[in-house]
One Martini backbone bead per residue (centre of mass of N, CA, C, O) as a GRO file, in nm:
protein
  526
    1MET     BB    1  -1.365  -0.706 -10.355
    2ARG     BB    2  -1.167  -0.482 -10.462
    3LYS     BB    3  -1.110  -0.156 -10.539
    4ILE     BB    4  -1.084  -0.022 -10.873
    5PRO     BB    5  -0.990   0.235 -11.019
    6ALA     BB    6  -1.086   0.369 -11.317
    7GLU     BB    7  -0.806   0.491 -11.402
    8LEU     BB    8  -0.654   0.220 -11.390
    9ILE     BB    9  -0.815   0.058 -11.591
   10GLU     BB   10  -0.769   0.249 -11.830
   11ARG     BB   11  -0.460   0.234 -11.829
   12TYR     BB   12  -0.420  -0.076 -11.860
   13ARG     BB   13  -0.567  -0.086 -12.134
   14ARG     BB   14  -0.410   0.131 -12.294
   15GLU     BB   15  -0.123  -0.027 -12.250
   16GLY     BB   16  -0.197  -0.352 -12.274
   17TRP     BB   17  -0.209  -0.510 -11.996
   18TRP     BB   18  -0.513  -0.523 -12.051
   19THR     BB   19  -0.730  -0.765 -12.187
   20ASP     BB   20  -0.967  -0.990 -12.361
   21GLU     BB   21  -0.796  -1.220 -12.272
   22THR     BB   22  -0.792  -1.531 -12.170
   23LEU     BB   23  -0.641  -1.794 -12.033
   24GLY     BB   24  -0.743  -1.990 -12.251
   25ASP     BB   25  -0.646  -1.828 -12.495
   26LEU     BB   26  -0.346  -1.817 -12.429
   27LEU     BB   27  -0.301  -2.128 -12.423
   28ALA     BB   28  -0.416  -2.208 -12.698
   29ARG     BB   29  -0.211  -2.050 -12.863
   30GLY     BB   30   0.054  -2.176 -12.751
   31LEU     BB   31  -0.015  -2.476 -12.817
   32TRP     BB   32  -0.061  -2.440 -13.122
   33ASP     BB   33   0.239  -2.325 -13.179
   34ASN     BB   34   0.373  -2.588 -12.978
   35PRO     BB   35   0.325  -2.915 -13.020
   36GLN     BB   36   0.649  -3.027 -13.005
   37ALA     BB   37   0.698  -2.969 -12.737
   38GLY     BB   38   0.830  -3.075 -12.451
   39PHE     BB   39   0.719  -3.331 -12.202
   40TYR     BB   40   0.842  -3.375 -11.861
   41VAL     BB   41   0.862  -3.641 -11.611
   42HIS     BB   42   1.052  -3.663 -11.309
   43SER     BB   43   0.983  -3.992 -11.191
   44ALA     BB   44   0.938  -4.287 -10.998
   45VAL     BB   45   0.602  -4.320 -11.051
   46ARG     BB   46   0.530  -4.081 -11.306
   47PRO     BB   47   0.655  -4.094 -11.578
   48TYR     BB   48   0.717  -3.865 -11.869
   49THR     BB   49   0.695  -3.858 -12.239
   50GLY     BB   50   0.627  -3.572 -12.454
   51THR     BB   51   0.384  -3.335 -12.569
   52PHE     BB   52   0.188  -3.074 -12.594
   53GLY     BB   53  -0.021  -3.202 -12.785
   54GLU     BB   54  -0.086  -3.450 -12.602
   55VAL     BB   55  -0.173  -3.293 -12.347
   56ASP     BB   56  -0.383  -3.115 -12.481
   57ARG     BB   57  -0.579  -3.338 -12.564
   58ASP     BB   58  -0.643  -3.428 -12.270
   59ALA     BB   59  -0.745  -3.154 -12.175
   60ARG     BB   60  -0.984  -3.155 -12.382
   61ARG     BB   61  -1.112  -3.415 -12.273
   62LEU     BB   62  -1.164  -3.307 -11.991
   63ALA     BB   63  -1.332  -3.065 -12.070
   64ALA     BB   64  -1.556  -3.233 -12.200
   65GLY     BB   65  -1.627  -3.404 -11.950
   66LEU     BB   66  -1.702  -3.160 -11.766
   67ARG     BB   67  -1.913  -3.032 -11.949
   68GLU     BB   68  -2.109  -3.279 -11.938
   69ARG     BB   69  -2.119  -3.217 -11.605
   70GLY     BB   70  -2.160  -2.878 -11.591
   71VAL     BB   71  -1.894  -2.729 -11.656
   72GLY     BB   72  -1.794  -2.378 -11.631
   73ALA     BB   73  -1.797  -2.067 -11.613
   74GLY     BB   74  -1.694  -1.997 -11.271
   75ASP     BB   75  -1.615  -2.255 -11.187
   76VAL     BB   76  -1.463  -2.474 -10.948
   77VAL     BB   77  -1.120  -2.601 -10.979
   78ALA     BB   78  -0.953  -2.844 -10.795
   79PHE     BB   79  -0.601  -2.930 -10.714
   80GLN     BB   80  -0.401  -3.219 -10.574
   81LEU     BB   81  -0.078  -3.235 -10.710
   82PRO     BB   82   0.184  -3.325 -10.832
   83ASN     BB   83   0.445  -3.311 -11.072
   84TRP     BB   84   0.228  -3.387 -11.313
   85ARG     BB   85   0.056  -3.431 -11.597
   86GLU     BB   86  -0.236  -3.404 -11.466
   87ALA     BB   87  -0.200  -3.112 -11.379
   88ALA     BB   88  -0.196  -2.990 -11.662
   89VAL     BB   89  -0.461  -3.101 -11.762
   90THR     BB   90  -0.631  -2.954 -11.546
   91PHE     BB   91  -0.544  -2.664 -11.590
   92TRP     BB   92  -0.608  -2.636 -11.894
   93ALA     BB   93  -0.903  -2.725 -11.885
   94SER     BB   94  -1.005  -2.501 -11.698
   95ALA     BB   95  -0.929  -2.267 -11.886
   96PHE     BB   96  -1.106  -2.352 -12.130
   97LEU     BB   97  -1.378  -2.324 -11.936
   98GLY     BB   98  -1.349  -2.066 -11.740
   99ALA     BB   99  -1.247  -2.147 -11.480
  100VAL     BB  100  -1.166  -2.172 -11.139
  101ILE     BB  101  -0.848  -2.209 -11.016
  102VAL     BB  102  -0.718  -2.453 -10.757
  103PRO     BB  103  -0.417  -2.478 -10.636
  104ILE     BB  104  -0.260  -2.747 -10.439
  105VAL     BB  105  -0.046  -2.842 -10.229
  106HIS     BB  106   0.048  -3.173 -10.196
  107PHE     BB  107   0.157  -3.141  -9.873
  108TYR     BB  108  -0.091  -3.072  -9.764
  109GLY     BB  109  -0.295  -3.114  -9.509
  110ARG     BB  110  -0.590  -3.158  -9.362
  111LYS     BB  111  -0.631  -2.874  -9.256
  112GLU     BB  112  -0.577  -2.717  -9.519
  113LEU     BB  113  -0.774  -2.868  -9.704
  114ALA     BB  114  -1.033  -2.812  -9.549
  115HIS     BB  115  -1.016  -2.505  -9.576
  116ILE     BB  116  -1.011  -2.484  -9.886
  117ILE     BB  117  -1.273  -2.633  -9.952
  118ALA     BB  118  -1.457  -2.452  -9.775
  119THR     BB  119  -1.381  -2.185  -9.928
  120ALA     BB  120  -1.401  -2.263 -10.248
  121LYS     BB  121  -1.616  -2.467 -10.337
  122PRO     BB  122  -1.588  -2.703 -10.533
  123LYS     BB  123  -1.697  -2.888 -10.821
  124VAL     BB  124  -1.392  -2.982 -10.850
  125PHE     BB  125  -1.172  -3.268 -10.760
  126ILE     BB  126  -0.821  -3.330 -10.794
  127THR     BB  127  -0.631  -3.625 -10.711
  128ALA     BB  128  -0.438  -3.843 -10.517
  129GLY     BB  129  -0.410  -4.140 -10.368
  130GLU     BB  130  -0.077  -4.138 -10.346
  131PHE     BB  131   0.195  -3.929 -10.190
  132GLY     BB  132   0.370  -3.980  -9.957
  133ARG     BB  133   0.188  -3.800  -9.723
  134MET     BB  134  -0.034  -3.831  -9.926
  135ARG     BB  135  -0.401  -3.860  -9.911
  136TYR     BB  136  -0.697  -3.965  -9.977
  137GLN     BB  137  -1.000  -3.780  -9.846
  138PRO     BB  138  -1.328  -3.843  -9.865
  139ASP     BB  139  -1.464  -3.668  -9.636
  140LEU     BB  140  -1.369  -3.386  -9.762
  141CYS     BB  141  -1.538  -3.463 -10.054
  142ALA     BB  142  -1.850  -3.511 -10.014
  143ASP     BB  143  -1.946  -3.206 -10.134
  144VAL     BB  144  -1.818  -3.279 -10.402
  145PRO     BB  145  -1.944  -3.353 -10.705
  146ILE     BB  146  -1.641  -3.385 -10.841
  147VAL     BB  147  -1.418  -3.673 -10.833
  148GLY     BB  148  -1.066  -3.727 -10.893
  149VAL     BB  149  -0.831  -4.010 -10.923
  150VAL     BB  150  -0.490  -4.059 -10.921
  151ASP     BB  151  -0.359  -4.352 -10.882
  152GLY     BB  152  -0.653  -4.488 -10.728
  153GLY     BB  153  -0.853  -4.738 -10.761
  154GLU     BB  154  -0.923  -4.805 -10.451
  155HIS     BB  155  -1.060  -4.498 -10.420
  156ALA     BB  156  -1.300  -4.575 -10.583
  157ASP     BB  157  -1.624  -4.507 -10.407
  158GLY     BB  158  -1.861  -4.384 -10.613
  159HIS     BB  159  -1.771  -4.084 -10.606
  160ALA     BB  160  -1.502  -4.142 -10.699
  161LEU     BB  161  -1.295  -4.121 -10.987
  162PRO     BB  162  -1.110  -4.205 -11.218
  163PHE     BB  163  -0.951  -3.987 -11.405
  164ASP     BB  164  -0.998  -4.118 -11.692
  165ASP     BB  165  -1.321  -4.111 -11.665
  166LEU     BB  166  -1.335  -3.788 -11.729
  167LEU     BB  167  -1.263  -3.852 -12.017
  168ALA     BB  168  -1.335  -3.794 -12.323
  169ASP     BB  169  -1.314  -3.907 -12.641
  170GLU     BB  170  -1.355  -3.608 -12.729
  171PRO     BB  171  -1.239  -3.309 -12.784
  172MET     BB  172  -1.245  -2.991 -12.715
  173THR     BB  173  -1.325  -2.695 -12.871
  174GLY     BB  174  -1.192  -2.434 -12.787
  175THR     BB  175  -1.344  -2.179 -12.580
  176VAL     BB  176  -1.484  -2.045 -12.305
  177ALA     BB  177  -1.649  -1.784 -12.228
  178ALA     BB  178  -1.511  -1.495 -12.048
  179ASP     BB  179  -1.439  -1.270 -11.809
  180PRO     BB  180  -1.136  -1.107 -11.785
  181ALA     BB  181  -1.216  -0.971 -11.489
  182ALA     BB  182  -1.248  -1.237 -11.373
  183PRO     BB  183  -1.200  -1.502 -11.208
  184ALA     BB  184  -0.923  -1.763 -11.246
  185LEU     BB  185  -0.775  -1.765 -10.952
  186ILE     BB  186  -0.689  -1.948 -10.646
  187ALA     BB  187  -0.431  -1.866 -10.421
  188PHE     BB  188  -0.280  -2.032 -10.164
  189THR     BB  189  -0.107  -1.955  -9.919
  190SER     BB  190   0.136  -2.083  -9.699
  191GLY     BB  191   0.085  -2.007  -9.396
  192THR     BB  192   0.299  -1.876  -9.174
  193THR     BB  193   0.054  -1.746  -8.960
  194ARG     BB  194  -0.192  -1.905  -9.095
  195ASN     BB  195  -0.425  -1.968  -9.271
  196PRO     BB  196  -0.479  -1.992  -9.577
  197LYS     BB  197  -0.498  -1.755  -9.834
  198GLY     BB  198  -0.729  -1.641 -10.070
  199VAL     BB  199  -0.608  -1.551 -10.386
  200ILE     BB  200  -0.739  -1.335 -10.635
  201HIS     BB  201  -0.733  -1.388 -10.986
  202SER     BB  202  -0.737  -1.277 -11.300
  203HIS     BB  203  -0.697  -1.293 -11.629
  204GLN     BB  204  -0.542  -1.023 -11.639
  205THR     BB  205  -0.331  -1.053 -11.410
  206LEU     BB  206  -0.212  -1.331 -11.505
  207SER     BB  207  -0.139  -1.262 -11.797
  208PHE     BB  208   0.049  -1.028 -11.736
  209GLU     BB  209   0.250  -1.181 -11.557
  210THR     BB  210   0.342  -1.380 -11.773
  211ARG     BB  211   0.447  -1.176 -11.985
  212GLN     BB  212   0.648  -1.009 -11.804
  213LEU     BB  213   0.829  -1.239 -11.719
  214LEU     BB  214   0.923  -1.326 -11.997
  215GLU     BB  215   1.049  -1.046 -12.078
  216ASN     BB  216   1.269  -1.068 -11.825
  217TYR     BB  217   1.398  -1.299 -11.954
  218PRO     BB  218   1.653  -1.452 -12.067
  219PRO     BB  219   1.723  -1.616 -12.374
  220ASP     BB  220   1.971  -1.818 -12.229
  221ARG     BB  221   1.848  -2.008 -11.978
  222GLY     BB  222   1.734  -2.267 -12.071
  223ARG     BB  223   1.638  -2.574 -11.946
  224GLN     BB  224   1.379  -2.589 -11.720
  225LEU     BB  225   1.332  -2.677 -11.384
  226THR     BB  226   1.037  -2.793 -11.204
  227ALA     BB  227   1.010  -2.833 -10.835
  228THR     BB  228   0.809  -2.660 -10.764
  229PRO     BB  229   0.508  -2.669 -10.672
  230VAL     BB  230   0.212  -2.646 -10.867
  231GLY     BB  231   0.037  -2.551 -10.610
  232HIS     BB  232   0.211  -2.312 -10.648
  233PHE     BB  233   0.233  -2.016 -10.792
  234ILE     BB  234   0.523  -2.034 -10.911
  235GLY     BB  235   0.505  -2.323 -11.021
  236MET     BB  236   0.265  -2.275 -11.210
  237LEU     BB  237   0.391  -2.058 -11.388
  238GLY     BB  238   0.660  -2.221 -11.465
  239ALA     BB  239   0.498  -2.476 -11.591
  240PHE     BB  240   0.195  -2.374 -11.743
  241LEU     BB  241   0.269  -2.083 -11.885
  242ILE     BB  242   0.547  -1.975 -11.981
  243PRO     BB  243   0.630  -2.213 -12.178
  244VAL     BB  244   0.391  -2.174 -12.373
  245LEU     BB  245   0.475  -1.891 -12.474
  246GLU     BB  246   0.782  -1.981 -12.539
  247GLY     BB  247   0.816  -2.288 -12.642
  248ALA     BB  248   0.915  -2.452 -12.401
  249PRO     BB  249   1.005  -2.690 -12.219
  250ILE     BB  250   0.872  -2.927 -11.988
  251ASP     BB  251   1.007  -2.973 -11.651
  252LEU     BB  252   0.939  -3.218 -11.404
  253ALA     BB  253   0.952  -3.250 -11.040
  254ASP     BB  254   0.825  -3.437 -10.749
  255VAL     BB  255   1.121  -3.414 -10.619
  256TRP     BB  256   1.353  -3.277 -10.387
  257ASP     BB  257   1.673  -3.394 -10.505
  258PRO     BB  258   1.987  -3.299 -10.540
  259ALA     BB  259   2.112  -3.555 -10.664
  260LYS     BB  260   1.899  -3.588 -10.895
  261VAL     BB  261   1.928  -3.308 -11.017
  262LEU     BB  262   2.227  -3.332 -11.092
  263ALA     BB  263   2.180  -3.572 -11.283
  264LEU     BB  264   1.992  -3.416 -11.481
  265ILE     BB  265   2.190  -3.199 -11.559
  266GLU     BB  266   2.396  -3.400 -11.682
  267ARG     BB  267   2.206  -3.563 -11.880
  268ASP     BB  268   1.995  -3.307 -11.996
  269GLY     BB  269   2.080  -3.000 -11.943
  270LEU     BB  270   1.962  -2.869 -11.709
  271CYS     BB  271   1.806  -2.591 -11.535
  272VAL     BB  272   1.842  -2.359 -11.258
  273GLY     BB  273   1.697  -2.029 -11.228
  274GLY     BB  274   1.588  -2.037 -10.920
  275GLY     BB  275   1.457  -1.858 -10.653
  276PRO     BB  276   1.489  -1.964 -10.377
  277PRO     BB  277   1.800  -2.011 -10.248
  278TYR     BB  278   1.776  -2.310 -10.159
  279PHE     BB  279   1.765  -2.442 -10.452
  280VAL     BB  280   2.068  -2.368 -10.502
  281THR     BB  281   2.239  -2.428 -10.241
  282SER     BB  282   2.168  -2.736 -10.221
  283LEU     BB  283   2.341  -2.801 -10.471
  284LEU     BB  284   2.620  -2.670 -10.403
  285ASP     BB  285   2.637  -2.838 -10.115
  286HIS     BB  286   2.662  -3.091 -10.259
  287PRO     BB  287   2.886  -3.351 -10.306
  288ASP     BB  288   2.807  -3.390 -10.627
  289CYS     BB  289   2.909  -3.117 -10.691
  290ARG     BB  290   3.052  -2.986 -10.989
  291PRO     BB  291   3.193  -2.779 -11.212
  292GLU     BB  292   3.009  -2.883 -11.458
  293HIS     BB  293   2.739  -2.782 -11.331
  294LEU     BB  294   2.778  -2.464 -11.336
  295ARG     BB  295   2.712  -2.413 -11.647
  296HIS     BB  296   2.386  -2.439 -11.574
  297PHE     BB  297   2.430  -2.157 -11.404
  298LYS     BB  298   2.376  -1.873 -11.552
  299THR     BB  299   2.086  -1.769 -11.453
  300VAL     BB  300   1.990  -1.610 -11.135
  301GLY     BB  301   1.682  -1.583 -10.976
  302LEU     BB  302   1.601  -1.410 -10.679
  303GLY     BB  303   1.324  -1.520 -10.470
  304GLY     BB  304   1.043  -1.566 -10.233
  305SER     BB  305   1.273  -1.476 -10.035
  306THR     BB  306   1.522  -1.418  -9.860
  307VAL     BB  307   1.824  -1.238  -9.976
  308PRO     BB  308   2.131  -1.284  -9.916
  309ALA     BB  309   2.419  -1.126  -9.987
  310ALA     BB  310   2.608  -1.373  -9.962
  311VAL     BB  311   2.470  -1.538 -10.184
  312ALA     BB  312   2.492  -1.348 -10.425
  313GLN     BB  313   2.804  -1.336 -10.413
  314ARG     BB  314   2.868  -1.634 -10.442
  315LEU     BB  315   2.741  -1.678 -10.724
  316THR     BB  316   2.911  -1.467 -10.869
  317ASP     BB  317   3.191  -1.599 -10.801
  318LEU     BB  318   3.087  -1.860 -10.985
  319GLY     BB  319   2.968  -1.708 -11.265
  320MET     BB  320   2.692  -1.581 -11.212
  321PHE     BB  321   2.386  -1.434 -11.311
  322VAL     BB  322   2.251  -1.205 -11.082
  323PHE     BB  323   1.911  -1.159 -10.956
  324ARG     BB  324   1.651  -0.969 -10.809
  325SER     BB  325   1.325  -1.010 -10.645
  326TYR     BB  326   0.981  -0.881 -10.578
  327GLY     BB  327   0.702  -1.051 -10.413
  328SER     BB  328   0.369  -1.204 -10.433
  329THR     BB  329   0.077  -1.348 -10.456
  330GLU     BB  330  -0.072  -1.077 -10.472
  331HIS     BB  331   0.216  -0.941 -10.588
  332PRO     BB  332   0.437  -1.087 -10.790
  333SER     BB  333   0.562  -0.807 -10.945
  334ILE     BB  334   0.729  -0.536 -10.822
  335THR     BB  335   1.041  -0.608 -10.836
  336GLY     BB  336   1.344  -0.576 -11.051
  337SER     BB  337   1.628  -0.667 -11.226
  338ARG     BB  338   1.779  -0.595 -11.498
  339PRO     BB  339   2.039  -0.696 -11.696
  340ASP     BB  340   2.152  -0.374 -11.711
  341ALA     BB  341   2.212  -0.358 -11.430
  342PRO     BB  342   2.396  -0.295 -11.188
  343GLU     BB  343   2.550  -0.512 -10.988
  344ALA     BB  344   2.476  -0.391 -10.710
  345LYS     BB  345   2.172  -0.395 -10.765
  346ARG     BB  346   2.135  -0.701 -10.823
  347LEU     BB  347   2.263  -0.806 -10.540
  348PHE     BB  348   2.160  -0.562 -10.306
  349THR     BB  349   1.882  -0.549 -10.442
  350ASP     BB  350   1.523  -0.572 -10.548
  351GLY     BB  351   1.491  -0.343 -10.734
  352ASN     BB  352   1.274  -0.215 -10.964
  353VAL     BB  353   1.003  -0.140 -11.112
  354ARG     BB  354   0.767  -0.274 -11.284
  355PRO     BB  355   0.549  -0.271 -11.513
  356GLY     BB  356   0.300  -0.049 -11.383
  357VAL     BB  357   0.437  -0.005 -11.115
  358GLU     BB  358   0.373   0.105 -10.777
  359ILE     BB  359   0.539   0.280 -10.504
  360ARG     BB  360   0.528   0.318 -10.140
  361LEU     BB  361   0.611   0.468  -9.826
  362GLY     BB  362   0.570   0.460  -9.513
  363PRO     BB  363   0.663   0.594  -9.213
  364ASP     BB  364   0.784   0.282  -9.141
  365GLY     BB  365   0.851   0.151  -9.446
  366GLU     BB  366   0.613   0.049  -9.568
  367ILE     BB  367   0.490  -0.128  -9.841
  368PHE     BB  368   0.326   0.001 -10.127
  369SER     BB  369   0.113  -0.137 -10.391
  370ARG     BB  370   0.062  -0.121 -10.759
  371GLY     BB  371  -0.091  -0.308 -11.041
  372PRO     BB  372  -0.167  -0.532 -11.310
  373ASP     BB  373  -0.087  -0.791 -11.094
  374LEU     BB  374  -0.290  -0.733 -10.892
  375CYS     BB  375  -0.510  -0.851 -10.710
  376LEU     BB  376  -0.858  -0.865 -10.610
  377GLY     BB  377  -0.818  -1.043 -10.347
  378TYR     BB  378  -1.000  -1.210 -10.105
  379THR     BB  379  -1.211  -1.449  -9.970
  380ASP     BB  380  -1.175  -1.247  -9.734
  381ASP     BB  381  -1.315  -0.948  -9.668
  382GLU     BB  382  -1.148  -0.858  -9.421
  383LEU     BB  383  -0.872  -0.881  -9.554
  384THR     BB  384  -0.924  -0.689  -9.787
  385GLU     BB  385  -0.986  -0.435  -9.618
  386GLY     BB  386  -0.692  -0.437  -9.473
  387ALA     BB  387  -0.502  -0.439  -9.758
  388PHE     BB  388  -0.695  -0.225  -9.908
  389ASP     BB  389  -0.760   0.060 -10.090
  390ASP     BB  390  -0.939   0.298 -10.285
  391GLU     BB  391  -0.656   0.350 -10.465
  392GLY     BB  392  -0.514   0.043 -10.498
  393TRP     BB  393  -0.356  -0.023 -10.245
  394TYR     BB  394  -0.104  -0.242 -10.105
  395ARG     BB  395  -0.037  -0.401  -9.803
  396THR     BB  396   0.248  -0.593  -9.752
  397GLY     BB  397   0.428  -0.598  -9.463
  398ASP     BB  398   0.679  -0.464  -9.571
  399VAL     BB  399   1.016  -0.346  -9.537
  400GLY     BB  400   1.181  -0.049  -9.679
  401VAL     BB  401   1.418   0.094  -9.918
  402LEU     BB  402   1.510   0.383 -10.113
  403ASP     BB  403   1.700   0.490 -10.351
  404ASP     BB  404   1.798   0.737 -10.574
  405ASP     BB  405   1.727   0.514 -10.822
  406GLY     BB  406   1.469   0.327 -10.720
  407TYR     BB  407   1.579   0.107 -10.532
  408LEU     BB  408   1.485  -0.180 -10.358
  409THR     BB  409   1.502  -0.275 -10.000
  410ILE     BB  410   1.461  -0.532  -9.796
  411THR     BB  411   1.456  -0.531  -9.426
  412ASP     BB  412   1.156  -0.635  -9.346
  413ARG     BB  413   0.914  -0.752  -9.136
  414LYS     BB  414   0.688  -0.643  -8.919
  415ALA     BB  415   0.673  -0.944  -8.777
  416ASP     BB  416   1.017  -0.961  -8.791
  417VAL     BB  417   1.055  -0.870  -8.474
  418ILE     BB  418   1.270  -0.799  -8.207
  419ILE     BB  419   1.179  -0.721  -7.865
  420ARG     BB  420   1.433  -0.571  -7.670
  421GLY     BB  421   1.366  -0.377  -7.426
  422GLY     BB  422   1.203  -0.194  -7.659
  423GLU     BB  423   1.392  -0.294  -7.894
  424ASN     BB  424   1.441  -0.316  -8.225
  425ILE     BB  425   1.513  -0.621  -8.415
  426SER     BB  426   1.651  -0.743  -8.699
  427ALA     BB  427   1.653  -1.055  -8.821
  428LEU     BB  428   1.791  -1.009  -9.094
  429GLU     BB  429   2.053  -0.882  -8.991
  430VAL     BB  430   2.147  -1.124  -8.821
  431GLU     BB  431   2.151  -1.331  -9.052
  432GLU     BB  432   2.365  -1.195  -9.230
  433ILE     BB  433   2.598  -1.222  -9.023
  434LEU     BB  434   2.592  -1.531  -8.990
  435LEU     BB  435   2.656  -1.593  -9.304
  436ALA     BB  436   2.971  -1.509  -9.264
  437ILE     BB  437   3.004  -1.782  -9.153
  438PRO     BB  438   3.144  -2.049  -9.303
  439ALA     BB  439   2.964  -2.290  -9.161
  440VAL     BB  440   2.710  -2.134  -9.261
  441ILE     BB  441   2.429  -2.189  -9.462
  442GLU     BB  442   2.189  -2.126  -9.253
  443ALA     BB  443   1.971  -1.862  -9.110
  444VAL     BB  444   1.758  -1.836  -8.815
  445VAL     BB  445   1.574  -1.569  -8.661
  446VAL     BB  446   1.422  -1.553  -8.337
  447ALA     BB  447   1.200  -1.515  -8.088
  448ALA     BB  448   1.274  -1.533  -7.744
  449PRO     BB  449   1.208  -1.575  -7.435
  450ASP     BB  450   1.252  -1.317  -7.171
  451PRO     BB  451   1.245  -1.249  -6.834
  452ARG     BB  452   1.377  -0.950  -6.866
  453LEU     BB  453   1.323  -0.841  -7.193
  454GLY     BB  454   1.104  -1.057  -7.332
  455GLU     BB  455   1.331  -1.066  -7.569
  456HIS     BB  456   1.540  -1.268  -7.791
  457ALA     BB  457   1.792  -1.395  -7.986
  458ALA     BB  458   1.750  -1.685  -8.192
  459ALA     BB  459   1.967  -1.924  -8.339
  460VAL     BB  460   1.915  -2.122  -8.639
  461LEU     BB  461   2.132  -2.372  -8.774
  462ARG     BB  462   2.307  -2.454  -9.070
  463ILE     BB  463   2.564  -2.688  -9.135
  464ARG     BB  464   2.830  -2.771  -9.288
  465GLU     BB  465   2.960  -3.039  -9.400
  466GLY     BB  466   3.224  -3.105  -9.159
  467ASP     BB  467   3.149  -2.890  -8.969
  468VAL     BB  468   3.142  -2.677  -8.689
  469MET     BB  469   2.975  -2.564  -8.438
  470PRO     BB  470   2.945  -2.278  -8.309
  471THR     BB  471   2.991  -2.086  -8.053
  472LEU     BB  472   2.879  -1.831  -7.869
  473ASP     BB  473   3.155  -1.691  -7.844
  474GLU     BB  474   3.220  -1.691  -8.149
  475VAL     BB  475   2.975  -1.526  -8.236
  476ARG     BB  476   3.036  -1.276  -8.067
  477ALA     BB  477   3.308  -1.218  -8.200
  478HIS     BB  478   3.192  -1.174  -8.481
  479PHE     BB  479   3.007  -0.934  -8.406
  480ARG     BB  480   3.228  -0.757  -8.293
  481GLY     BB  481   3.394  -0.746  -8.560
  482ALA     BB  482   3.132  -0.611  -8.714
  483GLY     BB  483   3.009  -0.381  -8.520
  484VAL     BB  484   2.782  -0.487  -8.337
  485ALA     BB  485   2.546  -0.445  -8.133
  486PRO     BB  486   2.489  -0.633  -7.850
  487GLN     BB  487   2.166  -0.653  -7.868
  488LYS     BB  488   2.200  -0.831  -8.153
  489TRP     BB  489   2.300  -1.072  -8.028
  490PRO     BB  490   2.292  -1.383  -7.991
  491GLU     BB  491   2.164  -1.586  -7.695
  492GLU     BB  492   2.115  -1.842  -7.884
  493LEU     BB  493   2.179  -2.185  -7.999
  494HIS     BB  494   2.090  -2.386  -8.294
  495ARG     BB  495   2.068  -2.709  -8.448
  496VAL     BB  496   1.994  -2.810  -8.791
  497ASP     BB  497   1.916  -2.997  -9.084
  498GLU     BB  498   1.617  -2.867  -9.098
  499TYR     BB  499   1.342  -2.687  -9.205
  500PRO     BB  500   1.044  -2.563  -9.202
  501ARG     BB  501   0.849  -2.546  -9.507
  502THR     BB  502   0.730  -2.418  -9.774
  503ALA     BB  503   0.659  -2.457 -10.105
  504SER     BB  504   0.876  -2.211 -10.180
  505GLY     BB  505   1.112  -2.244  -9.934
  506LYS     BB  506   1.023  -2.118  -9.693
  507VAL     BB  507   1.054  -2.041  -9.374
  508LYS     BB  508   0.877  -2.137  -9.083
  509LYS     BB  509   0.897  -1.939  -8.822
  510PHE     BB  510   0.666  -2.028  -8.639
  511ALA     BB  511   0.771  -2.325  -8.620
  512VAL     BB  512   1.043  -2.262  -8.494
  513ARG     BB  513   0.930  -2.130  -8.241
  514GLU     BB  514   0.761  -2.374  -8.146
  515GLN     BB  515   0.998  -2.571  -8.114
  516LEU     BB  516   1.148  -2.411  -7.896
  517LEU     BB  517   0.918  -2.403  -7.692
  518GLY     BB  518   0.882  -2.710  -7.669
  519ALA     BB  519   1.168  -2.771  -7.565
  520ARG     BB  520   1.142  -2.610  -7.306
  521GLN     BB  521   0.893  -2.758  -7.181
  522GLU     BB  522   1.031  -3.043  -7.169
  523HIS     BB  523   1.266  -2.910  -6.954
  524VAL     BB  524   1.077  -2.861  -6.730
  525PRO     BB  525   1.054  -2.894  -6.414
  526THR     BB  526   0.837  -3.110  -6.186
   0.00000   0.00000   0.00000
């Protein structure tokens, strides 16, 4: 793992950002304080209505059952489950045991799952028998000592047990002692460019992130729905940690269906507080969305993927209080705008540094960051060595600019550049201009091979229902009217109904590029 300078450790402890409290201690205290808070799963296959206290009891029964089977502090417990009650039971039980938790996005396929299991080497793996595209795959779990399967009796094969069989009759009391500086969670990134990377967080970094996120949330944000997969870092934080400290109800949805989410908003008064813009705009663009739904979109925090200025302005014009933030699985909260920030800063920058965070820009604008929520490193030592230096700085791979007031704006990813005839073109800039075309809901710009210039910009568009796809001449006229240099104009257009996405809602640009290349190869004359 990375080297953390002694002066940073001393500072983080002196400021109270790092404490001796483990993740299990933090959860145990919050659950004890809020036993009657509601716990709801909105699902067609495994719905649930109960309380924190009821789910906590089963988490402690699972902790007791796993402890009887030899699981304790430092052991790895992985789970691949949809947004179900059993996911919370597994997460909380693992924390009580001082185990290292590995949440896995439920729709990750065989390739990703095999890589994660081989990398994390879990002592326990909890999964579902079947859900959507997901299936229990016993051959991948053959070397895992303890396997539990939810809702899959026919999959209990002598090695895997039904989930409920892992629960002891009596719940475990207390929590197992663990080193607060030791690993508490391995979060595997979405893998937009390669196999998922195992990002290691300690009890200290994760507990600090949970506390500071809660402190930055407005008090009147309402009853929040978590539809982001709990196998993803942001979904896990929003579902199983922040509400416990807040004493707020937990509402989970195991499928993102805008029509059903709008119905839940209307029936139960739920709110969608933001995240990647897709989760908000897909609701607003749905034909079932009516003005009465909008009153449940009070405060919208946008982050987790590129935030187009046009989207931030649109939401503001609809009466929402919008702010942006910037972070990653490695460093979850780097910047963000506080509620009292000027509107222009909230809408058009990614905010200023969060408590304890420091940033600096490299000669090419690359952002380096460090702070009390920065991870310990990767499961791959080579990746750790390349991403962190001896002074505690993390190389984000993102490019940005700082204004005179210290507000950061992300302008690009270093890898998200189109090199046309030796000139760099920002894909983000081209996407922003495309989004000003009224018919365009979402725009993704990628590099396409060009026999003359090496690369050129290819625009892949989602078009608003009922509108017509613009022609290339119309797009060029739009760019000309915006005063954009001709070399930045898209040189080909494609229309899609949906993009390939990661668990957090980000578009997998590498997959979009591969699809375009595949389409070209299919049409090459033979």
